[in-house]
C-alpha positions as CSV (number, residue, x, y, z in Angstrom):
1,M,72.3,127.6,98.4
2,H,70.7,125.2,96.0
3,K,69.2,122.4,98.0
4,F,68.7,118.9,96.4
5,D,66.8,116.1,98.0
6,H,65.9,112.6,96.9
7,P,63.1,111.6,99.4
8,E,63.0,107.9,98.4
9,S,66.7,107.5,99.3
10,E,66.6,110.1,102.1
11,V,69.5,112.1,100.5
12,T,69.9,115.8,100.9
13,F,72.7,118.2,100.1
14,E,73.4,121.7,99.1
15,L,75.4,123.4,96.4
16,P,76.7,127.0,96.6
17,E,74.5,129.8,95.1
18,D,77.5,131.8,94.1
19,P,80.5,129.3,93.9
20,T,84.0,130.7,94.0
21,I,86.2,130.5,91.0
22,R,88.4,128.0,92.9
23,Q,85.3,125.7,93.5
24,L,84.4,125.9,89.8
25,M,87.9,125.2,88.7
26,A,88.1,122.1,91.0
27,Y,84.7,120.9,89.7
28,D,85.6,121.4,86.1
29,G,89.0,119.8,86.5
30,F,87.5,116.6,87.7
31,E,84.6,116.7,85.3
32,L,86.9,117.0,82.3
33,A,89.6,114.5,83.5
34,Q,90.3,112.0,80.8
35,G,90.7,108.2,81.0
36,R,88.1,107.5,83.7
37,P,84.5,106.6,83.4
38,I,82.0,109.5,83.3
39,Y,80.2,108.7,86.5
40,E,83.5,108.4,88.4
41,R,84.6,111.8,87.1
42,L,81.3,113.4,87.8
43,W,81.2,112.0,91.3
44,D,84.7,113.2,92.1
45,A,83.7,116.6,90.7
46,A,80.5,116.7,92.8
47,R,82.3,116.0,96.0
48,T,84.3,119.2,95.5
49,V,81.2,121.4,95.8
50,I,78.6,119.3,97.8
51,Q,77.9,120.8,101.2
52,D,75.8,119.5,104.1
53,W,75.5,116.0,102.8
54,E,73.0,113.8,104.7
55,C,72.3,110.2,103.7
56,E,71.8,107.1,105.9
57,I,72.6,104.8,103.0
58,L,75.8,106.6,102.0
59,P,76.8,108.6,105.1
60,D,80.4,109.5,104.0
61,I,80.7,110.9,100.5
62,Q,84.5,110.8,100.8
63,M,84.6,107.0,101.0
64,S,86.4,105.2,98.2
65,L,84.3,103.9,95.3
66,D,85.9,100.5,96.1
67,E,84.0,100.6,99.4
68,V,80.6,101.2,97.8
69,G,78.8,97.9,98.3
70,S,75.2,98.2,97.3
71,N,73.0,99.1,94.3
72,E,71.3,101.7,96.5
73,Q,74.6,103.4,97.2
74,L,75.5,103.3,93.5
75,A,72.1,104.8,92.6
76,I,72.6,107.7,95.1
77,I,76.1,108.4,93.7
78,K,74.8,108.5,90.1
79,W,71.8,110.7,91.1
80,A,74.0,113.2,93.0
81,A,76.6,113.3,90.3
82,L,74.1,114.1,87.7
83,A,72.3,116.7,89.9
84,C,75.6,118.5,90.3
85,F,76.4,118.2,86.6
86,G,73.0,119.9,85.9
87,W,73.7,122.6,88.4
88,R,77.1,123.3,86.8
89,Q,75.6,123.4,83.3
90,T,73.1,125.9,84.4
91,L,75.9,128.1,85.8
92,K,77.7,127.9,82.4
93,E,74.5,128.8,80.5
94,E,74.1,131.9,82.7
95,L,77.5,133.1,81.6
96,L,76.6,133.0,77.9
97,P,75.4,136.3,76.4
98,K,71.7,136.4,75.5
99,N,70.9,137.3,71.9
């Protein structure tokens, strides 16, 4: 598992070391969905692969974005969404043949 933590916000979560094809398809489907803002798409994608989420400020990652009520929660969502995006990009790069 890849573990991510943000000590200032007391957020920790894990992402699979070897994700299944189904997990990657779910992530990619949300990431590439058109017509919605990028952070919303990346957050939806992240929630398909995040495991063992722990965060006092944002305890339920399945809550609607309409329920998010603070700048701290928004910052956590953006940080986690970008962390997952970086993880996915690394996986894609590992698939590319080396010259």
